[in-house]
Each structure stands twice: as structure tokens, then as C-alpha cells.
N, C-alpha and C positions, 0 to 999 in steps of 0.2 A: 511399654507395651508396643510390639512390633506391629507393623501396619502390612500386609500383604497384599498387591494388586495382581489380579490375573490379565496382566497386559495382552496376553493373547486373545483371551475374551474380548476384551476392549477392541483390539486391533481388527476384528471379524465381524463386530457389530455394524450392520448396516448403518447405524446411525452414523457411527464415526467415521465410515468410508464416505458417506454423504457430507458430512463436515468437512472432511479432509479435501474431496474434490472442490467443494463450493470454494472454501477459503484458498486452496491452490490457484483455482482459475480466477478469483479476485485478484490475489496476489499479482499473478502474473500479468493481468492486465492493467494495475498501476504501474507496475515495473517497466513494461515496455512503454506506456504512456511518460513516464518520468525520463526514461533513457532517451526517448525520441525528441522530449522538450529539452533535456540538458545537451545534446548534441545540436540541436538548432542553435546556439550560440555559437560555437567554432564554426560551424559549417556556415552560418549567415556572414558571420564575419568575414569568412574567408572568399566566397562568392558573391556576397552582396555587400562589400565595404562602404559604398555609397550610401546604402540604407541605413547601415549602422552608423555613420557620421552625421546622418540628418540631425539636426537640431531641433529640439521638442521645446525647451524651456531653458532660456539662458544658457548655461554652460552645458546643461543636459542633454545628452544626444540619444537617440533609438537605443544604440548598443549599449551605453550604462543602463538604461532604463529595463532592457531586457533582459541585463545581468542581474539586476536586482529583482526582477520577477521571478528569478529560479528561485529564491528565498520563499518568496509567498507561494509558489507552485508547491515547493517541499512541504512548507506548512500545510497546505491544503490537502495534500495526499495523505501527511498524517493523520488530518481532521476528519478525512473520507473514510480511512481505514478505521480509526478508532469509534467513529460512529457506527459504521456497518458492524464492527466486532462486537461493540454494547449491544446493538439491537438485536443482531442477529446468530451470531458465533458463540456468544457467550450462555444464550438461551438453550442452544444444541448441546454445549458443554456440560451446562447444568444438570439436563437431563440424563446424558451417559454417567456423568459422576454420581448422581443420585442412584441409579439403577447399578452400577459397580459397587456401592457401599452396600447396596441390600443384598448382592452375592456374596461379599465376604463372610 
């Protein structure tokens, strides 16, 4: 059995356009935040070396902690996206798919 989908109809669906706009806006916000946070490490190390050399605990300094926080932030961004996608985007997609299956 071959399944044919009318992609043009789905693309013109206002719900799909709203989904695409919301998702794109959300992803751009996450990406901008991630890039700013990522580049704070080399910029901070270059322009504020004394801050990054500041001992925090034992041999651990602020620079190492900030570098390790990059992993935490990456996981947090992934969690935030997953949570939002599961809660909001997937419901919108399910409606669009359900109606697309009725059209076939």
C-alpha cells in the first residue's frame, strides 16, 4: 500500500504555518542564548583573565567551572527544547497529521 501525502496542502495549512513560526522563533532564541553563553568563555578568558584565574575551591578556578558549566547549559537547552516540544509542538503536529490522514 502506497501512502501519498498532499504536502502542498499541509504547507498551506495555517496551523502548520503557526507551528513553523512558533518553533522557529523558539529555536532561534535558544540558539542565540547558546551562542552567547558559548562565546562568553573565550571572550571572558581573553579580556578578564584574572577573573578566570580566581580560585574557587582547591585547584578549581572560575575558568574551569565556567567551562564545565557549558555542558550543564547544553543539557539544559536540550531539556527545555524537549519539554516544550512534548508539551506544545507535538500536540500541534498531531492535529495536523490527523487532519492530513482524513484528507487522503
